[in-house]
N, C-alpha and C positions, 0 to 999 in steps of 0.2 A: 366580656366587654361588649357594650352596645355597638350597633353599626356606626352611629355618629362618632363615638369615641375612637373606634378603629380608624375611621376616615381622618379625624383630626390628627391622630398619631402618624398616619401615613403621609399627610401633607408635608411633613418635614423633609421627605425624600423627593418631592415633586421636582424642584429645580435641579437637584443633583442628578436625577434620572435623565434630564434633558441632555446632560453632558457625558454621563458615564454608564448609563444603563445598557443592558444587553437584550434589547427587544428582538423578537423574532424577525428574521429578514425575509421579506417577500421575494418571489421569483424576480429575476432580473438583477440581483445583487452580484456585481462583478467581484471575483476573488472572494467568495463568501467565507473561505476558510482562513483569510488573512486580514485581521483587523488593521494591520499597518500598511495595507495596499495604498499606493498613491491615490490622492483624491481624483486625479485626472482619469482614472479608470472608470469613474462613475459618470462622466460627461455624457449627456444625451440619453439618460435613463429616466424612466417614469415609475413611480412607486405609488400604489394605492393601498390604503388601510381604511377599512370601513367597519363600523360597529353598528349593529341594528338590534335594538331592544324591542321585544314584543311581549305583551301579556298573554296568558294562557286561558284566562277566565273572563267571563262577562260577555254581553251580547255584542259589543262593538270592539273593534281592534284599536289598541293603543300602541303606536309605533314611535320610536325615537331613533332615527338614523343619524349617525355622525359619519360624514364622508370627508376623508383626509387624504390629500395627494401631495406628492413631491416630484418636482422635475429638476434635474441637474443640468447645469450649463457651465461653460468655462467661467471661473471666477465666483460662482455662487450657486445657491439653491433656491428655486422658486417654490413657495409653499402656499397651499390653499386648504381651507377647512370650512365646512358647512354643517350646521346643526338644524335638524327639522323635528317638528312635533306634529303627529297626525292623530287626531281624536275627534270623535263625534262627526265624522265625515268632512272635516276641514284640515288643511295643512297650514303650518306656520314655519317659516324659516327664521329662527330666532338668533342664528349666528352665521355670519358670512365674512370671512377675512382672507385677504391675499397679502403675503409679505415675502421678504427675501432674507436669507441668512448666508453667512460666509460658507466657503467650501467646507465639506465635512467628509471624514472617512467613513461615516455611517449615515448617509443622507436619508435613509428610510426611517430613521427614528422620529417619533412624534415629538414636536417641540411645543411646549405651552406658549400661548400667545394671547394677550389681552384678557378677555373673560373666559378663555379656555384653559383649564387646568387638568393635569394628568396625575392620577394617584398610582404609585408604584409599590408593589408588595414584594414578597419573598421571591428570590430568583429573578428580580427585575421585571416580573410580569406586570402588565397593566391591570391593576385592580379596579380602576374606576376613572370616570370622566366627569368633571364638574364644570358647570356653567353658572356664573353669578354676575349679575349686572343690576346694580341698584337693589330694588326689592325683589327682583326676579331671580330664581335659582332653580336649577335642575341637575340632579346627580344620578349617575349610573354606577352601580356597584356590582362588579363581577365576582362570581363565586366559583364553585367547582366546575372543571371541564368535564362535560359529558361525553363528547366525541370530537375527534379531529380527523380531517381528511386532507390528503396532499395530492395535488394533481401532477401530471408528468412534467410540467415546467416549473415545479417548485411552489406553486400557489397553495395556500393553506386556507382551510375553512374550519373554524373551531366553534363548537356550540357549548355555551356555558350557562349554568344557572346564574340568575342576576336579579337585581331589584332596582327600581327607579324611585327616586324621591322627588315629588313635585308638590310644592305648596304645603309641606309638612305631611304629605300622605305617602305611604309606602305601597308600591305596586310590585308584586312578584312576577317573574317571567323568565325569559331566556334572552341571551345575546348571541348573535352570530358575529364572529370576528373574521373579517376577510382580509387577507394579505396577498397582493399580486403585484407584478411588475414586469416591465419589458424594456428592451433597448430600442434605440431609434430605428434599427434595421430589423427588428423582430415584429411579428404580428401583434397588434393590440388586442388584449382580451376583450370579450364581448359581454353580453347580458348575463345576469345571474338572478336567482330567486331564492328566498328563504321562506319556507312554508311550515306550518305546524298544525297539528290536530290534537288539541288538549296537551297533556303531558306524555302521550303515548307515541307520537310520531313527529319527527323533525326531518325535513327534506331540504336539500340544497341542489339546485340545478345551475350549471354554468356552461356558457358557450366559450370555449378557449380562444376563439378568434372572432374579431368583429366581422359581422356578416355584411354582405353587400346591401345597398338600399332595397327595401321591399321584400327582403328575405329574412326568415327566422334564424337560420344558421343551425349548425349541429351542436347539440348539448351533451353533457354527461351528468350523471346524478348520483347522489349519495343519500342515504337515509339511516336514521336511528329509529327502529320500530320495536317497541317493547324490549329495549336493551340489546336488540340484535343490530348488527351492522350490515346494511345492504348497499350494493353498488351497481350502477347501470352505466357501462362505458359508452353506450350509444343511445341517445334520447333525441326524439324529434319533437319540437314545439312549433307547430304550424300556426300562423296567424289566421284566425277565422273571421275577424272583424277589425277594421281600422277606422280611425277618424282623422280628419285633417287638423294639423297643428299649424295654424297660419303664421305665427312668428318665425318659424323655421321653414315655412313653405314645403312641408312634407307630411306624409301620413305617419301615424304612430299606431301600434297595435293596441287593441282594447279587449281582445279575447283570443285564447289559444286552445288547441287540443294537444294533449301530451301522449306520446307513445314511445315505448322503448323496444329495442330489439327483442323479439320473442314475446312481446306484450307483457313483460314482467311488471311494468307499471303503465297505466293508461289513465286518462282523466281530462278534465276541462278546467280552465281558469278564465276569470273575467275581471275587469277593472271596476272597482267601486269608487275610488277617488284617486286623484293624480296631482303630482307636483312636477311640472315640466319646465325646463329651462332651455332657451335657445342660445347656442354659442355664437361666436363671431367668426367671420370668414369672408372670402371674396364673393360668396353667393353664386347664383341666386338661392340655392338650397343651403341651409345652415346646419351646423351640428346640433344635436339634441341630446339632452341628458334628463331622463324621466325617472321619477319614483312613482310606482303604482301600488296602491293598496289593492290586493287581489283576494278573491274568494273562489272556491270551487270544490271539486271532489277529485280524489285520486283512488284508483283501484289497484291494490297491491296484494298479491298472493290470495286472491279470491275474496278480499274484504274491501269495502268502500269506506273511505275516510273523508269527512268534510274538512277542508283545509282553508287557511287564510294566512296572509303574510305580506311580504314585500317583494316586488319584482323591479329590478333596476335595469333600465333600457338605455342603451347608447347608440348613437349613430354619428359618425364624423362627417 
């Protein structure tokens, strides 16, 4: 069966999945073992589900980040979703929506909305994301899981084979599926990065807690290198260059050095292009949420790998 035919068949389950699917639960899910837990147990919790597609070939990076978040409150669930496309050195935010839904016993589940559709496959796993608005359409199709890592707070990072369909053209690559969450009285997770070097190396760095202003924070790292699973529990990513982002009246990093305990991994990263949003607040310094297209090198086990990918940077 062709990819298009599989997707048309899967569409029949899109709306059903929004109500009865069994999506992976990100960290921060109260009473994770009890689907029937009262909805009030989820009040004041935040859930993050991000999907980042990247190609593995070609001279320039092609990125499609889908950033989906959920915040629970008494009486309802606040939802937000953004879709971006980065190619040829430019960024476009092609989807941006905020909406509310009633209370839910599983608020972390992704809900289709407007021109955002979700394709659900066997085992209620998310097989794809579709955007269609008039003559414009973009599809992500997820395939085999290559590697999955779980952090100490239950956050998950899953690397899958994938394909993107844009204007009738198929682009093969990988998707990183990020699922994280936290309660109102728990530390907010911080920055993360997804880097690749061809099809031989995939790396994820994550800062488990939001760092103070002007500081990089402590990271941990995971990698799939030639089918081997590598993990670095303590990684430092120091800012080596910053630039002013005036809409938020604060500096953002544009270059880093990377080093792990025992120098199991070292390297350098720098920003090529950026999509930065300033948040709202009492000021004078405002929150910032940045997507950086990055390139650089990583030295792992005596070998040097050119890498590229996405770095997501937060500051509240």
